[in-house]
N, C-alpha and C positions, 0 to 999 in steps of 0.2 A: 371603584367599592361594587362588588355583589348584592345583589337582594337580600341575599341569606347573610352576608356579614353586617349588611345594615341592621336587619333584625334584631343579630345579637348584639350590637350596639347600641340598640332601644333597649332590648331587654335589661343589660348590666348596666345603662345608666339611669333606667327607673328603680334598679334595685339601692344603687347609689343617692340618687334625689330623694325614695323613700327614704331611707334612713337617715338622711341629714333633716328633712323635714319631723321628725317625730321620734324622738332622743328619749321621750320617754319610754319606749318600749323597749330600749334596746339594755342591755348589759353595762353597766359604769362606767368598767375598763374599757368597753369599745368605743366611749365619746371622750373627745378629746375636752378637756376642760374650756378649753377656746370655743370649743363647736356649743357645748353646752349653755356656755353663758349667754351669747347667742340667740342659741335656738326659738326661745321662747315670741322672740319678733316675728318667726318667719312661719310659726306651725300656723296649719289650718284647723280649724276650729272637728272636732270628731261627731260624726254624724250617726245615726240610726234610718235606716228606710223607714217606709211605715211598715213593712211587715217584722219590724224589729232586730231586723238582720244588720252586722256591720256597714257601715256603708266602706267601700275598698276602692273608692274612687280616690285616683294620683293626689298628691299631696304637694303645694306648690313650695317651691322653697324658694329663696333669695341667692342673687346671685354672688353675693359676698362670703355668707356661707358656704356654695359648694366651692369656693374659690380655696376660701381657709380648708377646706375637707380635703379638698386632693393635694393641695400642698401640704398634708399631713401625711405622711408617708406610713407611721404604725398604723392609723386607721384605714389607709388606703389597702394597708395590705391585711387586713380581719377583714374586710371588705371582699377583697378577689378571695380568700382562702373559701369564706361562706360560700361566693359563687361557685366556686369549683369545686365543692363539697370536701374540701381538707379542711375546714375548720367547724367553730358552732355559727348556727345561722340563728339569729333574734327573731320575734314576731314583725316585725318588719320583712325580713327578708324568707319569712315563711307567705307572709300576704302576697309580696310581690313576685314569688316563682308561681302563683297561680296564674300571674298575669305571663308566664312567660309562653304558653300556648298561643294565646291571641296574639302578642308580639308578633312570632316569628309566622303567624301567618296572617302580616299585615291587618291586624282584627281589632286593634286597640282603639276602641271607639271614644275612649276618654284621654286618649293624648292630642295637648293641644300643639299648635308650634311651639311654644313655650318651653314646653315638655323635649318636644324632638331638638329643640337647638341647646339645650342644657345637655340632652343625654349624649349629640353629636360630640361637645367640649369633654365632656366626661372619658368618654370613648378615645376621643383623639389623643387625650392626656393619657390613658391608660395605654394607646399602642406606643405613644412614643416614650411615656416612663415605662414602661411595665412590657414591653414587646413578647416574653415568654410568656408572662400572664393571659397576656393578649391572645398570642395562637392558642393559648391550652384551653380559655375560655371558646374560643372558637370551633375547635376541637373535639368538644366535650358535646358545646349544643349541635354541632354538624350531625356528630353521630347517635342524635336521637334522644339524649340523656334525657 
């Protein structure tokens, strides 16, 4: 896999993981009830930096919650549409899009080994189960959106 494709994988995986970690920022219709009920156990506290700006650090996501989300077609479809610019994005989507340039340049200093592992799982799932969408995402970000 090319390094560009890997960076795209990181970007989209970060988007999905962050969406799962902070469901209170999402529209209710985008969050499956099974995930909304499980989410409080995996949410990382929201913090502000010393200068009063929100902390945009990457959230932690429980592997079980990630598995449930990846198995919910409606939820994955809505997140894919956001990532491809074909559907509405929530607050998390807008925050994660701010990370896109960093991820695409391999400059995501906040990415841990756990983040990388989960992101790889997400993109492997998307590539296997949504190959057309996977190709669209690669094409969209390869062309410099």
